[in-house]
PQR file with spaces between the fields and no chain letter, atoms N, CA, C, O and H, PARSE charges and radii, in Angstrom:
ATOM       1  N    MET     1      24.714   84.780  -57.737 -0.4000 1.5000
ATOM       2  CA   MET     1      26.014   84.607  -57.148 -0.0000 2.0000
ATOM       3  C    MET     1      26.229   85.641  -56.038  0.5500 1.7000
ATOM       4  O    MET     1      26.780   85.319  -54.986 -0.5500 1.4000
ATOM       5  N    ALA     2      25.797   86.871  -56.275 -0.4000 1.5000
ATOM       6  CA   ALA     2      25.962   87.920  -55.264 -0.0000 2.0000
ATOM       7  C    ALA     2      25.202   87.561  -53.988  0.5500 1.7000
ATOM       8  O    ALA     2      25.683   87.818  -52.884 -0.5500 1.4000
ATOM       9  H    ALA     2      25.349   87.132  -57.130  0.4000 1.0000
ATOM      10  N    TYR     3      24.017   86.969  -54.139 -0.4000 1.5000
ATOM      11  CA   TYR     3      23.219   86.546  -52.980 -0.0000 2.0000
ATOM      12  C    TYR     3      24.012   85.570  -52.118  0.5500 1.7000
ATOM      13  O    TYR     3      24.031   85.697  -50.894 -0.5500 1.4000
ATOM      14  H    TYR     3      23.626   86.761  -55.035  0.4000 1.0000
ATOM      15  N    LEU     4      24.665   84.599  -52.748 -0.4000 1.5000
ATOM      16  CA   LEU     4      25.450   83.613  -52.006 -0.0000 2.0000
ATOM      17  C    LEU     4      26.733   84.219  -51.449  0.5500 1.7000
ATOM      18  O    LEU     4      27.141   83.900  -50.333 -0.5500 1.4000
ATOM      19  H    LEU     4      24.649   84.496  -53.742  0.4000 1.0000
ATOM      20  N    LEU     5      27.362   85.086  -52.221 -0.4000 1.5000
ATOM      21  CA   LEU     5      28.650   85.657  -51.822 -0.0000 2.0000
ATOM      22  C    LEU     5      28.550   86.478  -50.536  0.5500 1.7000
ATOM      23  O    LEU     5      29.419   86.376  -49.670 -0.5500 1.4000
ATOM      24  H    LEU     5      27.030   85.345  -53.129  0.4000 1.0000
ATOM      25  N    ILE     6      27.503   87.287  -50.405 -0.4000 1.5000
ATOM      26  CA   ILE     6      27.394   88.122  -49.204 -0.0000 2.0000
ATOM      27  C    ILE     6      27.069   87.303  -47.957  0.5500 1.7000
ATOM      28  O    ILE     6      27.180   87.810  -46.840 -0.5500 1.4000
ATOM      29  H    ILE     6      26.797   87.370  -51.108  0.4000 1.0000
ATOM      30  N    ARG     7      26.668   86.044  -48.133 -0.4000 1.5000
ATOM      31  CA   ARG     7      26.344   85.182  -47.001 -0.0000 2.0000
ATOM      32  C    ARG     7      27.473   84.227  -46.628  0.5500 1.7000
ATOM      33  O    ARG     7      27.322   83.423  -45.707 -0.5500 1.4000
ATOM      34  H    ARG     7      26.578   85.632  -49.040  0.4000 1.0000
ATOM      35  N    GLN     8      28.586   84.304  -47.321 -0.4000 1.5000
ATOM      36  CA   GLN     8      29.734   83.447  -47.044 -0.0000 2.0000
ATOM      37  C    GLN     8      30.548   83.995  -45.880  0.5500 1.7000
ATOM      38  O    GLN     8      30.726   85.204  -45.736 -0.5500 1.4000
ATOM      39  H    GLN     8      28.709   84.957  -48.069  0.4000 1.0000
ATOM      40  N    GLY     9      31.036   83.078  -45.056 -0.4000 1.5000
ATOM      41  CA   GLY     9      31.930   83.484  -43.984 -0.0000 2.0000
ATOM      42  C    GLY     9      33.269   83.926  -44.552  0.5500 1.7000
ATOM      43  O    GLY     9      33.704   83.423  -45.588 -0.5500 1.4000
ATOM      44  H    GLY     9      30.892   82.095  -45.173  0.4000 1.0000
ATOM      45  N    ARG    10      33.917   84.855  -43.883 -0.4000 1.5000
ATOM      46  CA   ARG    10      35.220   85.343  -44.347 -0.0000 2.0000
ATOM      47  C    ARG    10      35.958   86.007  -43.200  0.5500 1.7000
ATOM      48  O    ARG    10      35.387   86.295  -42.149 -0.5500 1.4000
ATOM      49  H    ARG    10      33.563   85.263  -43.042  0.4000 1.0000
ATOM      50  N    ASP    11      37.215   86.237  -43.423 -0.4000 1.5000
ATOM      51  CA   ASP    11      38.066   86.899  -42.439 -0.0000 2.0000
ATOM      52  C    ASP    11      38.239   88.349  -42.873  0.5500 1.7000
ATOM      53  O    ASP    11      39.038   88.632  -43.765 -0.5500 1.4000
ATOM      54  H    ASP    11      37.680   86.003  -44.277  0.4000 1.0000
ATOM      55  N    GLY    12      37.515   89.255  -42.268 -0.4000 1.5000
ATOM      56  CA   GLY    12      37.591   90.664  -42.649 -0.0000 2.0000
ATOM      57  C    GLY    12      36.927   90.923  -43.985  0.5500 1.7000
ATOM      58  O    GLY    12      35.899   90.324  -44.301 -0.5500 1.4000
ATOM      59  H    GLY    12      36.865   89.024  -41.543  0.4000 1.0000
ATOM      60  N    ASN    13      37.516   91.824  -44.777 -0.4000 1.5000
ATOM      61  CA   ASN    13      36.939   92.198  -46.065 -0.0000 2.0000
ATOM      62  C    ASN    13      37.475   91.368  -47.227  0.5500 1.7000
ATOM      63  O    ASN    13      37.129   91.631  -48.379 -0.5500 1.4000
ATOM      64  H    ASN    13      38.351   92.311  -44.520  0.4000 1.0000
ATOM      65  N    ASN    14      38.304   90.384  -46.950 -0.4000 1.5000
ATOM      66  CA   ASN    14      38.896   89.557  -47.988 -0.0000 2.0000
ATOM      67  C    ASN    14      37.839   88.631  -48.586  0.5500 1.7000
ATOM      68  O    ASN    14      37.248   87.825  -47.868 -0.5500 1.4000
ATOM      69  H    ASN    14      38.585   90.171  -46.014  0.4000 1.0000
ATOM      70  N    GLU    15      37.597   88.739  -49.891 -0.4000 1.5000
ATOM      71  CA   GLU    15      36.590   87.905  -50.548 -0.0000 2.0000
ATOM      72  C    GLU    15      37.189   86.694  -51.249  0.5500 1.7000
ATOM      73  O    GLU    15      36.448   85.905  -51.836 -0.5500 1.4000
ATOM      74  H    GLU    15      38.078   89.394  -50.475  0.4000 1.0000
ATOM      75  N    ASN    16      38.506   86.524  -51.207 -0.4000 1.5000
ATOM      76  CA   ASN    16      39.137   85.429  -51.944 -0.0000 2.0000
ATOM      77  C    ASN    16      38.625   84.060  -51.513  0.5500 1.7000
ATOM      78  O    ASN    16      38.286   83.234  -52.361 -0.5500 1.4000
ATOM      79  H    ASN    16      39.107   87.165  -50.730  0.4000 1.0000
ATOM      80  N    TYR    17      38.567   83.812  -50.219 -0.4000 1.5000
ATOM      81  CA   TYR    17      38.110   82.505  -49.745 -0.0000 2.0000
ATOM      82  C    TYR    17      36.638   82.286  -50.080  0.5500 1.7000
ATOM      83  O    TYR    17      36.252   81.199  -50.511 -0.5500 1.4000
ATOM      84  H    TYR    17      38.843   84.483  -49.531  0.4000 1.0000
ATOM      85  N    ALA    18      35.824   83.309  -49.885 -0.4000 1.5000
ATOM      86  CA   ALA    18      34.398   83.183  -50.195 -0.0000 2.0000
ATOM      87  C    ALA    18      34.198   82.853  -51.672  0.5500 1.7000
ATOM      88  O    ALA    18      33.357   82.018  -52.005 -0.5500 1.4000
ATOM      89  H    ALA    18      36.138   84.192  -49.535  0.4000 1.0000
ATOM      90  N    LEU    19      34.950   83.488  -52.554 -0.4000 1.5000
ATOM      91  CA   LEU    19      34.864   83.188  -53.987 -0.0000 2.0000
ATOM      92  C    LEU    19      35.361   81.781  -54.284  0.5500 1.7000
ATOM      93  O    LEU    19      34.769   81.076  -55.101 -0.5500 1.4000
ATOM      94  H    LEU    19      35.633   84.166  -52.283  0.4000 1.0000
ATOM      95  N    TRP    20      36.437   81.366  -53.632 -0.4000 1.5000
ATOM      96  CA   TRP    20      36.976   80.027  -53.845 -0.0000 2.0000
ATOM      97  C    TRP    20      35.952   78.964  -53.457  0.5500 1.7000
ATOM      98  O    TRP    20      35.744   77.993  -54.185 -0.5500 1.4000
ATOM      99  H    TRP    20      36.918   81.938  -52.968  0.4000 1.0000
ATOM     100  N    ILE    21      35.316   79.157  -52.304 -0.4000 1.5000
ATOM     101  CA   ILE    21      34.296   78.201  -51.852 -0.0000 2.0000
ATOM     102  C    ILE    21      33.178   78.086  -52.878  0.5500 1.7000
ATOM     103  O    ILE    21      32.783   76.977  -53.239 -0.5500 1.4000
ATOM     104  H    ILE    21      35.484   79.946  -51.712  0.4000 1.0000
ATOM     105  N    LEU    22      32.663   79.215  -53.351 -0.4000 1.5000
ATOM     106  CA   LEU    22      31.568   79.163  -54.318 -0.0000 2.0000
ATOM     107  C    LEU    22      32.020   78.592  -55.656  0.5500 1.7000
ATOM     108  O    LEU    22      31.258   77.878  -56.308 -0.5500 1.4000
ATOM     109  H    LEU    22      32.983   80.115  -53.058  0.4000 1.0000
ATOM     110  N    ASN    23      33.229   78.889  -56.069 -0.4000 1.5000
ATOM     111  CA   ASN    23      33.736   78.342  -57.330 -0.0000 2.0000
ATOM     112  C    ASN    23      33.929   76.830  -57.264  0.5500 1.7000
ATOM     113  O    ASN    23      33.771   76.145  -58.275 -0.5500 1.4000
ATOM     114  H    ASN    23      33.848   79.469  -55.539  0.4000 1.0000
ATOM     115  N    ASN    24      34.263   76.308  -56.106 -0.4000 1.5000
ATOM     116  CA   ASN    24      34.553   74.883  -55.979 -0.0000 2.0000
ATOM     117  C    ASN    24      33.399   74.052  -55.424  0.5500 1.7000
ATOM     118  O    ASN    24      33.333   72.846  -55.666 -0.5500 1.4000
ATOM     119  H    ASN    24      34.392   76.864  -55.285  0.4000 1.0000
ATOM     120  N    TYR    25      32.498   74.680  -54.689 -0.4000 1.5000
ATOM     121  CA   TYR    25      31.400   73.948  -54.057 -0.0000 2.0000
ATOM     122  C    TYR    25      30.052   74.623  -54.308  0.5500 1.7000
ATOM     123  O    TYR    25      29.188   74.634  -53.432 -0.5500 1.4000
ATOM     124  H    TYR    25      32.552   75.659  -54.493  0.4000 1.0000
ATOM     125  N    PHE    26      29.877   75.177  -55.488 -0.4000 1.5000
ATOM     126  CA   PHE    26      28.660   75.928  -55.801 -0.0000 2.0000
ATOM     127  C    PHE    26      27.408   75.075  -55.605  0.5500 1.7000
ATOM     128  O    PHE    26      26.436   75.531  -55.003 -0.5500 1.4000
ATOM     129  H    PHE    26      30.580   75.168  -56.199  0.4000 1.0000
ATOM     130  N    ARG    27      27.426   73.848  -56.106 -0.4000 1.5000
ATOM     131  CA   ARG    27      26.239   72.987  -56.018 -0.0000 2.0000
ATOM     132  C    ARG    27      25.774   72.841  -54.571  0.5500 1.7000
ATOM     133  O    ARG    27      24.580   72.955  -54.294 -0.5500 1.4000
ATOM     134  H    ARG    27      28.216   73.477  -56.595  0.4000 1.0000
ATOM     135  N    ALA    28      26.681   72.595  -53.668 -0.4000 1.5000
ATOM     136  CA   ALA    28      26.321   72.415  -52.259 -0.0000 2.0000
ATOM     137  C    ALA    28      25.767   73.702  -51.660  0.5500 1.7000
ATOM     138  O    ALA    28      24.724   73.677  -51.006 -0.5500 1.4000
ATOM     139  H    ALA    28      27.651   72.503  -53.893  0.4000 1.0000
ATOM     140  N    TYR    29      26.443   74.818  -51.874 -0.4000 1.5000
ATOM     141  CA   TYR    29      25.989   76.078  -51.282 -0.0000 2.0000
ATOM     142  C    TYR    29      24.675   76.556  -51.892  0.5500 1.7000
ATOM     143  O    TYR    29      23.845   77.140  -51.196 -0.5500 1.4000
ATOM     144  H    TYR    29      27.290   74.839  -52.405  0.4000 1.0000
ATOM     145  N    TYR    30      24.482   76.312  -53.179 -0.4000 1.5000
ATOM     146  CA   TYR    30      23.203   76.646  -53.806 -0.0000 2.0000
ATOM     147  C    TYR    30      22.090   75.862  -53.118  0.5500 1.7000
ATOM     148  O    TYR    30      21.044   76.420  -52.787 -0.5500 1.4000
ATOM     149  H    TYR    30      25.156   75.837  -53.745  0.4000 1.0000
ATOM     150  N    SER    31      22.319   74.563  -52.906 -0.4000 1.5000
ATOM     151  CA   SER    31      21.277   73.731  -52.297 -0.0000 2.0000
ATOM     152  C    SER    31      20.990   74.122  -50.852  0.5500 1.7000
ATOM     153  O    SER    31      19.860   73.959  -50.393 -0.5500 1.4000
ATOM     154  H    SER    31      23.169   74.110  -53.175  0.4000 1.0000
ATOM     155  N    TYR    32      21.983   74.633  -50.120 -0.4000 1.5000
ATOM     156  CA   TYR    32      21.742   75.086  -48.746 -0.0000 2.0000
ATOM     157  C    TYR    32      20.714   76.215  -48.709  0.5500 1.7000
ATOM     158  O    TYR    32      19.907   76.299  -47.783 -0.5500 1.4000
ATOM     159  H    TYR    32      22.901   74.765  -50.493  0.4000 1.0000
ATOM     160  N    HIS    33      20.749   77.074  -49.712 -0.4000 1.5000
ATOM     161  CA   HIS    33      19.861   78.241  -49.732 -0.0000 2.0000
ATOM     162  C    HIS    33      18.555   77.994  -50.479  0.5500 1.7000
ATOM     163  O    HIS    33      17.517   78.535  -50.098 -0.5500 1.4000
ATOM     164  H    HIS    33      21.404   77.006  -50.464  0.4000 1.0000
ATOM     165  N    PHE    34      18.591   77.189  -51.534 -0.4000 1.5000
ATOM     166  CA   PHE    34      17.429   77.054  -52.412 -0.0000 2.0000
ATOM     167  C    PHE    34      16.857   75.645  -52.476  0.5500 1.7000
ATOM     168  O    PHE    34      15.811   75.440  -53.093 -0.5500 1.4000
ATOM     169  H    PHE    34      19.434   76.750  -51.845  0.4000 1.0000
ATOM     170  N    GLY    35      17.512   74.671  -51.858 -0.4000 1.5000
ATOM     171  CA   GLY    35      17.001   73.304  -51.871 -0.0000 2.0000
ATOM     172  C    GLY    35      17.314   72.575  -53.171  0.5500 1.7000
ATOM     173  O    GLY    35      18.220   72.953  -53.914 -0.5500 1.4000
ATOM     174  H    GLY    35      18.362   74.837  -51.357  0.4000 1.0000
ATOM     175  N    HIS    36      16.538   71.515  -53.431 -0.4000 1.5000
ATOM     176  CA   HIS    36      16.732   70.663  -54.605 -0.0000 2.0000
ATOM     177  C    HIS    36      15.427   70.599  -55.400  0.5500 1.7000
ATOM     178  O    HIS    36      14.687   69.622  -55.278 -0.5500 1.4000
ATOM     179  H    HIS    36      15.802   71.208  -52.827  0.4000 1.0000
ATOM     180  N    PRO    37      15.132   71.605  -56.199 -0.5600 1.5000
ATOM     181  CA   PRO    37      13.876   71.596  -56.942  0.2800 2.0000
ATOM     182  C    PRO    37      13.888   70.534  -58.045  0.5500 1.7000
ATOM     183  O    PRO    37      14.953   70.122  -58.507 -0.5500 1.4000
ATOM     184  N    ASP    38      12.707   70.100  -58.460 -0.4000 1.5000
ATOM     185  CA   ASP    38      12.582   69.152  -59.568 -0.0000 2.0000
ATOM     186  C    ASP    38      12.760   69.837  -60.913  0.5500 1.7000
ATOM     187  O    ASP    38      13.129   69.202  -61.901 -0.5500 1.4000
ATOM     188  H    ASP    38      11.843   70.435  -58.085  0.4000 1.0000
ATOM     189  N    SER    39      12.492   71.159  -60.942 -0.4000 1.5000
ATOM     190  CA   SER    39      12.623   71.903  -62.195 -0.0000 2.0000
ATOM     191  C    SER    39      12.909   73.368  -61.891  0.5500 1.7000
ATOM     192  O    SER    39      12.748   73.833  -60.763 -0.5500 1.4000
ATOM     193  H    SER    39      12.192   71.674  -60.139  0.4000 1.0000
ATOM     194  N    TYR    40      13.335   74.073  -62.920 -0.4000 1.5000
ATOM     195  CA   TYR    40      13.623   75.502  -62.815 -0.0000 2.0000
ATOM     196  C    TYR    40      12.801   76.238  -63.857  0.5500 1.7000
ATOM     197  O    TYR    40      12.679   75.779  -64.992 -0.5500 1.4000
ATOM     198  H    TYR    40      13.466   73.695  -63.837  0.4000 1.0000
ATOM     199  N    SER    41      12.243   77.368  -63.483 -0.4000 1.5000
ATOM     200  CA   SER    41      11.506   78.227  -64.401 -0.0000 2.0000
ATOM     201  C    SER    41      12.428   79.376  -64.802  0.5500 1.7000
ATOM     202  O    SER    41      12.871   80.151  -63.954 -0.5500 1.4000
ATOM     203  H    SER    41      12.342   77.742  -62.560  0.4000 1.0000
ATOM     204  N    LEU    42      12.711   79.479  -66.090 -0.4000 1.5000
ATOM     205  CA   LEU    42      13.623   80.501  -66.593 -0.0000 2.0000
ATOM     206  C    LEU    42      12.906   81.420  -67.565  0.5500 1.7000
ATOM     207  O    LEU    42      12.011   80.988  -68.290 -0.5500 1.4000
ATOM     208  H    LEU    42      12.351   78.849  -66.779  0.4000 1.0000
ATOM     209  N    VAL    43      13.294   82.672  -67.580 -0.4000 1.5000
ATOM     210  CA   VAL    43      12.848   83.601  -68.612 -0.0000 2.0000
ATOM     211  C    VAL    43      14.071   83.889  -69.462  0.5500 1.7000
ATOM     212  O    VAL    43      15.070   84.421  -68.978 -0.5500 1.4000
ATOM     213  H    VAL    43      14.022   83.022  -66.990  0.4000 1.0000
ATOM     214  N    VAL    44      13.979   83.528  -70.742 -0.4000 1.5000
ATOM     215  CA   VAL    44      15.112   83.705  -71.651 -0.0000 2.0000
ATOM     216  C    VAL    44      14.732   84.676  -72.755  0.5500 1.7000
ATOM     217  O    VAL    44      13.563   84.798  -73.118 -0.5500 1.4000
ATOM     218  H    VAL    44      13.167   83.096  -71.135  0.4000 1.0000
ATOM     219  N    LYS    45      15.725   85.359  -73.277 -0.4000 1.5000
ATOM     220  CA   LYS    45      15.498   86.272  -74.388 -0.0000 2.0000
ATOM     221  C    LYS    45      15.844   85.533  -75.675  0.5500 1.7000
ATOM     222  O    LYS    45      16.946   85.002  -75.812 -0.5500 1.4000
ATOM     223  H    LYS    45      16.676   85.260  -72.982  0.4000 1.0000
ATOM     224  N    THR    46      14.905   85.498  -76.616 -0.4000 1.5000
ATOM     225  CA   THR    46      15.126   84.800  -77.878 -0.0000 2.0000
ATOM     226  C    THR    46      15.975   85.656  -78.811  0.5500 1.7000
ATOM     227  O    THR    46      16.270   86.813  -78.510 -0.5500 1.4000
ATOM     228  H    THR    46      14.009   85.929  -76.504  0.4000 1.0000
ATOM     229  N    THR    47      16.363   85.081  -79.939 -0.4000 1.5000
ATOM     230  CA   THR    47      17.219   85.806  -80.883 -0.0000 2.0000
ATOM     231  C    THR    47      16.527   87.034  -81.468  0.5500 1.7000
ATOM     232  O    THR    47      17.197   87.973  -81.898 -0.5500 1.4000
ATOM     233  H    THR    47      16.123   84.142  -80.183  0.4000 1.0000
ATOM     234  N    ASN    48      15.186   87.039  -81.490 -0.4000 1.5000
ATOM     235  CA   ASN    48      14.489   88.227  -82.006 -0.0000 2.0000
ATOM     236  C    ASN    48      14.159   89.237  -80.908  0.5500 1.7000
ATOM     237  O    ASN    48      13.479   90.232  -81.159 -0.5500 1.4000
ATOM     238  H    ASN    48      14.642   86.277  -81.141  0.4000 1.0000
ATOM     239  N    GLY    49      14.648   88.979  -79.677 -0.4000 1.5000
ATOM     240  CA   GLY    49      14.495   89.952  -78.600 -0.0000 2.0000
ATOM     241  C    GLY    49      13.288   89.761  -77.703  0.5500 1.7000
ATOM     242  O    GLY    49      13.152   90.473  -76.708 -0.5500 1.4000
ATOM     243  H    GLY    49      15.201   88.171  -79.473  0.4000 1.0000
ATOM     244  N    THR    50      12.407   88.824  -78.021 -0.4000 1.5000
ATOM     245  CA   THR    50      11.251   88.593  -77.159 -0.0000 2.0000
ATOM     246  C    THR    50      11.642   87.683  -75.997  0.5500 1.7000
ATOM     247  O    THR    50      12.601   86.916  -76.082 -0.5500 1.4000
ATOM     248  H    THR    50      12.518   88.246  -78.829  0.4000 1.0000
ATOM     249  N    GLU    51      10.884   87.784  -74.923 -0.4000 1.5000
ATOM     250  CA   GLU    51      11.142   86.938  -73.762 -0.0000 2.0000
ATOM     251  C    GLU    51      10.228   85.724  -73.796  0.5500 1.7000
ATOM     252  O    GLU    51       9.066   85.807  -74.195 -0.5500 1.4000
ATOM     253  H    GLU    51      10.105   88.407  -74.854  0.4000 1.0000
ATOM     254  N    LYS    52      10.778   84.604  -73.371 -0.4000 1.5000
ATOM     255  CA   LYS    52      10.028   83.350  -73.364 -0.0000 2.0000
ATOM     256  C    LYS    52      10.311   82.636  -72.048  0.5500 1.7000
ATOM     257  O    LYS    52      11.461   82.556  -71.616 -0.5500 1.4000
ATOM     258  H    LYS    52      11.722   84.537  -73.047  0.4000 1.0000
ATOM     259  N    ARG    53       9.267   82.119  -71.412 -0.4000 1.5000
ATOM     260  CA   ARG    53       9.430   81.362  -70.167 -0.0000 2.0000
ATOM     261  C    ARG    53       9.561   79.885  -70.523  0.5500 1.7000
ATOM     262  O    ARG    53       8.753   79.348  -71.280 -0.5500 1.4000
ATOM     263  H    ARG    53       8.333   82.184  -71.762  0.4000 1.0000
ATOM     264  N    VAL    54      10.574   79.240  -69.977 -0.4000 1.5000
ATOM     265  CA   VAL    54      10.788   77.810  -70.202 -0.0000 2.0000
ATOM     266  C    VAL    54      10.981   77.115  -68.855  0.5500 1.7000
ATOM     267  O    VAL    54      11.494   77.704  -67.903 -0.5500 1.4000
ATOM     268  H    VAL    54      11.231   79.677  -69.362  0.4000 1.0000
ATOM     269  N    ILE    55      10.564   75.867  -68.798 -0.4000 1.5000
ATOM     270  CA   ILE    55      10.753   75.032  -67.618 -0.0000 2.0000
ATOM     271  C    ILE    55      11.835   74.012  -67.968  0.5500 1.7000
ATOM     272  O    ILE    55      11.731   73.303  -68.969 -0.5500 1.4000
ATOM     273  H    ILE    55      10.147   75.390  -69.571  0.4000 1.0000
ATOM     274  N    VAL    56      12.870   73.946  -67.139 -0.4000 1.5000
ATOM     275  CA   VAL    56      13.986   73.028  -67.362 -0.0000 2.0000
ATOM     276  C    VAL    56      14.012   72.023  -66.216  0.5500 1.7000
ATOM     277  O    VAL    56      14.022   72.402  -65.045 -0.5500 1.4000
ATOM     278  H    VAL    56      12.955   74.522  -66.326  0.4000 1.0000
ATOM     279  N    ALA    57      14.023   70.749  -66.562 -0.4000 1.5000
ATOM     280  CA   ALA    57      14.087   69.709  -65.535 -0.0000 2.0000
ATOM     281  C    ALA    57      15.447   69.745  -64.846  0.5500 1.7000
ATOM     282  O    ALA    57      16.477   69.936  -65.493 -0.5500 1.4000
ATOM     283  H    ALA    57      14.015   70.441  -67.514  0.4000 1.0000
ATOM     284  N    ALA    58      15.441   69.564  -63.549 -0.4000 1.5000
ATOM     285  CA   ALA    58      16.691   69.536  -62.785 -0.0000 2.0000
ATOM     286  C    ALA    58      17.356   68.177  -62.940  0.5500 1.7000
ATOM     287  O    ALA    58      16.686   67.156  -63.094 -0.5500 1.4000
ATOM     288  H    ALA    58      14.604   69.409  -63.024  0.4000 1.0000
ATOM     289  N    MET    59      18.678   68.180  -62.898 -0.4000 1.5000
ATOM     290  CA   MET    59      19.425   66.920  -62.906 -0.0000 2.0000
ATOM     291  C    MET    59      19.470   66.367  -61.489  0.5500 1.7000
ATOM     292  O    MET    59      19.548   67.125  -60.523 -0.5500 1.4000
ATOM     293  H    MET    59      19.222   69.009  -62.773  0.4000 1.0000
ATOM     294  N    LYS    60      19.422   65.064  -61.370 -0.4000 1.5000
ATOM     295  CA   LYS    60      19.619   64.418  -60.077 -0.0000 2.0000
ATOM     296  C    LYS    60      21.111   64.396  -59.784  0.5500 1.7000
ATOM     297  O    LYS    60      21.923   64.461  -60.708 -0.5500 1.4000
ATOM     298  H    LYS    60      19.358   64.448  -62.155  0.4000 1.0000
ATOM     299  N    MET    61      21.478   64.307  -58.532 -0.4000 1.5000
ATOM     300  CA   MET    61      22.895   64.274  -58.159 -0.0000 2.0000
ATOM     301  C    MET    61      23.627   63.134  -58.860  0.5500 1.7000
ATOM     302  O    MET    61      24.822   63.250  -59.132 -0.5500 1.4000
ATOM     303  H    MET    61      20.819   64.255  -57.782  0.4000 1.0000
ATOM     304  N    THR    62      22.943   62.047  -59.154 -0.4000 1.5000
ATOM     305  CA   THR    62      23.583   60.906  -59.807 -0.0000 2.0000
ATOM     306  C    THR    62      23.707   61.098  -61.315  0.5500 1.7000
ATOM     307  O    THR    62      24.442   60.354  -61.965 -0.5500 1.4000
ATOM     308  H    THR    62      21.972   61.952  -58.933  0.4000 1.0000
ATOM     309  N    ASP    63      22.997   62.090  -61.896 -0.4000 1.5000
ATOM     310  CA   ASP    63      23.028   62.325  -63.341 -0.0000 2.0000
ATOM     311  C    ASP    63      24.280   63.052  -63.790  0.5500 1.7000
ATOM     312  O    ASP    63      24.763   62.824  -64.899 -0.5500 1.4000
ATOM     313  H    ASP    63      22.399   62.694  -61.368  0.4000 1.0000
ATOM     314  N    GLY    64      24.800   63.906  -62.963 -0.4000 1.5000
ATOM     315  CA   GLY    64      25.919   64.755  -63.368 -0.0000 2.0000
ATOM     316  C    GLY    64      27.150   64.491  -62.533  0.5500 1.7000
ATOM     317  O    GLY    64      27.232   63.530  -61.767 -0.5500 1.4000
ATOM     318  H    GLY    64      24.407   64.091  -62.062  0.4000 1.0000
ATOM     319  N    LYS    65      28.089   65.373  -62.711 -0.4000 1.5000
ATOM     320  CA   LYS    65      29.365   65.279  -61.999 -0.0000 2.0000
ATOM     321  C    LYS    65      29.187   65.537  -60.529  0.5500 1.7000
ATOM     322  O    LYS    65      30.158   65.499  -59.773 -0.5500 1.4000
ATOM     323  H    LYS    65      28.023   66.153  -63.333  0.4000 1.0000
């Protein structure tokens, strides 16, 4: 989120509009910077504290809201 926030246009030091844009149009702004991958590689921490890499399939624009 910080990566996207510092790249948002704004008027002076006011971050309200930049936050509003990301809160309401996150999917679009994420895709501008990172594209539309078929899957995501995540490193998650399990309940016993070990790390595990998982691949999660991406949703198509027609699959979700």
